[in-house]
Residue, then its C-alpha position, 0 to 999 in steps of 0.5 A: m402125940e396127945n396121949t395124956a389129952f385122951g379121955t378113957r373112951e378115946r384110949a379104949l377105942l384106940l387100944g380096942l382097935m389095936t386088939l382087933g388087929g388094927s382094923a375094924s368096923n364100927p359094928d365090930l368095935k361096938a360088939h367088943l367095946g360097947y361103943a363105936l368110933d364116931g363123932p368128934a373122936r373119929t374126927r380128932m383121930n383122923r386129924l391126928g393121923l392115928v386112924t384112917s376111916e372109910k365108909p365102903g358100905r353103911a358102916y365106917h371101917h377104921t384102920l390104925t396108921e403107923d402113928g396109931w400103932a406108935w401111940c399104942v406102943e407108947e401107951l403101954s408105958g402110960s398112966a391110967p386116966a385119973k378116974a379109971g379106978s382100981l381096974g383101970r390102974t391094974l390094966y395099965q400095970v398089965l400093959d407095962l408088963l406086956r411092954s417089958y415082954l415085947d422088949a425082951a422078946d424083940l417083938s413089935l406090938a403089931e407082930f404080937v397082935v397078929k400072932a396072938r390073933g392068928g388062930e382066933t375065929f369070930p362069928g361070921d369070920l370068913t377067913q377060912e372060906i376065903r383061904d379055901a376059895y383061894w386054893r381052889l383057884a391058885r396054881e401055886p403059892q403066891d399066885w395072884v388071883l382076881l377077887t372077881r374070880l374068888r367072890p363067887y366061891l363065897g356063896d351068899a356071904p354079905r359083901e361088907e363081911v367079905d371085905e372086912a375079912l379080907r382087910r383083917m387077913e391082909r394084916l397077916p404076914d402070909v396074905h397080900l392084897a394089891p391093885e392091878a398094875d395095868q388098870k386098862t385090863l380091868t373089866d367093870a366086874d373087876r372094878e366092882a369086886a375090888v376091896l377098898v383098903s386105906g383109900t386104895r382099891k385092890h383087885l388081887l389076892a395072894i397067899e404064900a402057903r397053905 
């Protein structure tokens, strides 16, 4: 991997995407980091297989791949960029302490991030509304519910925000999204309600427990 070849901005984008749970839109990144993943940086990260990028609406949505997570893990033991300054050097000392903690706790970086963000809420986050809607429709835990049935329970929430919330939720250990196995049973409405995740349209949601 080309860790040492990345500049400060590219490293910040990869690590920032990691702190957002490994999946975020350009508006999310801009709100949290001050800039989006676009242009040559996006092209390069896609080419290296560190990030997948989709454009389901007006904005790109980015997801760390397994190699992207591996890059972040390796960067925990990395060195600050030459012009990072004292704050940057201190940040990399903190990252190294985090790496030591993960090793001692036998915890992966992805597991740590998911657990750390599990109770965190953000402006416009629809996670709880989606969970509430699911339990109004599901007969039991892990029951598969079509997104066609779930979306009407979310009121006037913008489609793009709902899709982003679903993608974030899928990174949690108790939430699952899946495509319908028998595509012939899908209606046009089912296809329209699907959420695009890493190039796959997923029609069904299951949650393991309340």
